[in-house]
N, C-alpha and C positions, 0 to 999 in steps of 0.2 A: 862125785866130783862137782857136779852142778850145785849141790847143796852147800858144799864147803865155800864155793865162791859167793853164793848168796848170803851165807852167814857172815863172811868176811866183809862183804859190801854193806850189809845191814849194821854190823858193829862199827865200821868206819863212819857211816852216816850218822849213827847215834852219837859218836864222839864229836863229830863235826857240829851237830846241832846243839850239843850241850856245852860247847866251848864258850868262853867269855869273850866279850869284845869291849873295845874302848871307844867312847864317843867324846868329841870335843866340840865346844862352842867357842867361837872367837868373838870378842867384843872389841871393836877398835874405834879410834877417834881420828877423823881426818884432819887436814891442815886448817879447815874452817871451824873445827871444834864440834862437828856433828858426830853423834855416836851411831855406829852401825853394828849389826850382828850377822855372822855367817857361820857355816859349818865346814868351810874349806879354807885353808890357809892361802890357797892360790887366789882367792877373791880379794885379798887384802893388799893395798898398795904398799910399796917398800918402806916409805918414810912415815907410815902411820904408827901410832902408839897402840899396842896390842895387849889385851888381857886374855889369857887362855883358861878355859875351864874344862878340866878333863875328869871324867868319872869312869870307873870300871863298871860295866853293866853285865850282870849275870843273867843269862837266859835260862837258868835252871830253876829259878824260884819265881813264884807268882807274887807280885807286889800289889799294893792297893790300886784301885782303878784310877784314883786321882793322881797317882805317881807311877805310871806304868813302866818307866825306865829305871826306877829305883834310885833316882837322884835326889839328894837331900835339898832342903830349902836354903842351905847356906850359900850365899853369894859372896865370892871373894872381893876384897876391896881393891880399888884401882891403885896403880902406882902414882907417885907424886906428880909426874908430868901429865898423866891422863886426868888426874883430879883437877889440875889447873885448866885443862881443856874443857872439862865440864863446868867449871866456874865461869869460863869465858862464855859458854853457851847461855848460862843464866843471865849474864850481863846484857846479852843481845836482845833479851825479851822472850817471854815464855810463849807468846802467840806463834812465833816462827818455829820454835822447837815443837810445840804441840801440833802444828800443822804437818811438820815433817814426820813426827811420831805417828800421827794419824794415817799418813800415807803408807808408812811401813806396816802398820797394823792392818790396814785394808788390804795391802798386797799379800800379807801372810794369810789373812782369812780367805782371800780369793784362791791362793795356792792350795789351801786345805780343801776348799770346795772342789777344785779340779782333781786333787788326789782322791777324794771320796768318789767322784764320778768314775775315774779310772779304776778304782778298786772294785766298784760295782760291775764295770765291764769285764774286768779280769775274773771276778767271781762267777759271773754268768758264763763266760767262756770255759772256765774250769769245770763248772757243774755240767755243762753240755757235753764236753769231751769225756768227762768221767762217766756219764750215763751211756754215751755211745760205746765207750770202751767196755763197760760192764756187759752191755747187750751183745756186742760182738764176741767177747770172750765166752759168754754163756752159749751163744750159738755155735761157736767153733768147738768148744770142748764138751758140749752136751750132745753132739751129733753121734748117735750110736751106730750109724751105718759105716762100718770100717771097710767096706768093699772097695776094690780097686777102681770101680767106675766113679766113686765119689771122692777119691783121693785128692784130685785137683781142687775140688770145692773146699775140702778141709784145709788144704795148704793155703788157698786164697784167703779164707777166713782167718787163719792163724797169722798170716802176714799182715792182714788188715788190723788184727788185734794188737800185733807188735807195734805197728806204726802209730796206732791210737795211744798205746802206752807211752810212746816217745812224746807225742803231742801233749798227753796228759802231764807228763813230768815237766815239760816247759811251761804249760799253763799253771800248774801248781806252783812252780818256782816264781813266775810272774806275780801270781796272786799274793803269795806270802811275802815276797820282796816289797810289793806295793803296800801291804799291810804294815810292815815295819817302817817304811818311809813315812807313811801317814802318822804313825805313832810319834816318830821323831819330829815331824813338822808341828804336830799338836803340842808336843813338849816345848819346842822353840817358841811357839805362840804364847804358851802359858808363862814361860820365863820372861818374854818380852813384856807381857802385861804386868808381871810382878815388878819389873824394873821401872815401869811408869808410875807405880804407886808411891 
C-alpha cells in the first residue's frame, strides 16, 4: 500500500513539473509619457496605457541558453495612444529619457545581483541539508543491531531523517523557485535592453 501511494505521488509530481505555464510582461506609459515595465498587473496605475505581452512557456523542452524561457524576439507594436505617448517623450529631450532608462536598467541589474546572492544562499542551504539527510538516513537504516535495547536510538534517527527530509523538500523548493525567478529577471533585463536599442 505504501508503494502505491509513493507511485501516485511521484506521478502527480511529474505531471505538475511538466505542466506549461504562462508569463506576461506589461509595458505601460504613465501620464507624463514615461515607459515602465512590470510583471504584475497590480503594479500598473488605472489610467495608464498598457501593452501586454503573453507567451506560453513550456517547461518540458530545453531551449537555447540565450533564450531560456523560449520567448521569440518579436515585440508587439504599441497602440495608437501609447505611440503618441512615446512621441511626447522624444519631444521632451533624450537626456531625460536616457537618465530614467539608465535608472531602470541599474535597478534591474541590482535586482539580478541580489537574486544571484539569494540563489547561492539557497543552494548552499539545500546542499547542506541534503548531505545531513543522506548521512542520517544511512546511519538510521544501516544500523544492523535490531535488538530491543537499540530500538529507541533507531526510532530517534528515523524521526531525525524524516524531519531532515521535510527540511530538504522546503530547501529544494526555495532553491528551484529562486532559480526560476532569476531566469525571469534576466529575461526582463534582456528585453528591456532590446527595447533601448
